[in-house]
C-alpha positions in Angstrom: 63.7 -107.3 -70.2 61.6 -109.9 -68.5 62.2 -108.0 -65.2 61.0 -104.5 -66.7 58.0 -106.5 -67.9 57.5 -107.6 -64.5 57.8 -104.3 -62.7 55.5 -102.6 -65.3 52.9 -105.4 -64.3 53.5 -104.8 -60.8 53.2 -101.0 -61.2 50.0 -101.5 -63.5 48.6 -103.5 -60.6 49.5 -101.3 -57.7 47.7 -98.5 -59.7 44.4 -100.8 -60.3 45.0 -101.3 -56.4 45.5 -97.6 -55.8 42.4 -97.0 -57.8 40.3 -99.4 -55.8 41.5 -98.1 -52.6 40.7 -94.4 -53.7 37.2 -95.4 -55.0 36.8 -97.4 -51.5 38.1 -94.4 -49.5 35.9 -91.9 -51.4 32.9 -94.3 -50.6 33.8 -94.5 -46.8 34.2 -90.5 -47.0 30.8 -90.3 -48.2 29.2 -92.7 -45.7 30.9 -90.8 -43.0 29.7 -87.4 -44.2 26.3 -88.6 -44.3 26.6 -90.3 -40.8 28.0 -87.0 -39.6 24.8 -85.3 -41.2 22.6 -87.9 -39.3 24.3 -87.3 -36.0 23.9 -83.5 -36.2 20.4 -83.9 -37.0 19.8 -86.4 -34.3 21.5 -84.1 -31.9 19.5 -80.9 -32.9 16.1 -83.3 -32.4 17.5 -84.3 -29.0 18.3 -80.5 -28.0 14.9 -79.6 -29.3 13.2 -82.6 -27.2 14.9 -81.4 -24.1 14.0 -77.8 -24.6 10.4 -79.0 -25.1 10.6 -81.3 -22.0 12.0 -77.9 -19.8 9.1 -75.9 -21.1 6.8 -78.4 -20.1 8.4 -78.9 -16.7 8.5 -75.3 -16.2 4.7 -75.2 -17.2 3.7 -78.0 -15.2 5.5 -76.0 -12.1 3.7 -73.0 -12.7 0.4 -75.0 -13.0 1.4 -76.9 -9.5 2.1 -73.6 -7.9 -1.1 -71.9 -9.2 -3.0 -75.1 -7.9 -1.4 -74.6 -4.8 -2.5 -71.3 -4.5 -6.1 -71.6 -5.7 -6.5 -74.7 -2.9 -5.1 -72.0 -0.1 -7.6 -69.5 -1.3 -10.6 -72.4 -1.2 -9.5 -73.6 2.2 -9.2 -70.0 3.6 -12.5 -69.6 2.0 -13.9 -72.8 3.5 -12.8 -72.0 6.9 -14.3 -68.3 6.7 -17.7 -70.0 5.5 -17.9 -72.5 8.2 -16.9 -69.5 10.6 -19.9 -67.4 9.1 -22.2 -70.4 9.4 -21.5 -71.0 13.2 -22.0 -67.2 13.7 -25.1 -67.3 11.6 -26.3 -70.7 13.9 -25.4 -68.7 16.9 -27.4 -65.7 16.2 -30.4 -68.1 14.9 -30.3 -69.9 18.4 -30.4 -66.1 20.1 -33.4 -65.2 17.8 -35.2 -68.2 18.0 -34.7 -68.1 22.0 -35.7 -64.6 22.0 -38.7 -65.1 20.1 -39.7 -68.3 22.3 -39.4 -65.8 25.1 -41.7 -63.1 23.5 -44.1 -65.8 22.4 -44.2 -66.8 26.1 -44.6 -63.4 27.3 -47.4 -62.8 24.4 -48.9 -65.9 26.1 -48.8 -64.6 29.6 -50.1 -61.1 28.5 -52.8 -62.9 26.3 -54.1 -65.0 29.4 -53.7 -62.0 31.5 -56.0 -59.8 29.2 -58.4 -62.6 29.3 -58.6 -63.1 32.9 -58.9 -59.4 33.2 -62.0 -59.1 30.7 -63.5 -61.9 32.5 
């Protein structure tokens, strides 16, 4: 009868221990589920951040291309403007020389006219 009583005590102790372990297991499962949810959220946020970064890189690359394209156009316009200015300087020099030649001719003609009149 003593050993039956001892076995019953051991069975009860095992039941209590089993109940404690089940509670601990449930608690750990709950924590595990929470951690899995947190991990999924963190991974989704990471993926969103990578997507935004990729979009920003694409926008930056497009902006750089546009900047380079505009810079090339400006360089071309500057070269054309410089060539046009050089052409205009040359034309101004020609007109100035022609004007000076005509003024000299007018001065000669006026001098001739004055000497003829006298």
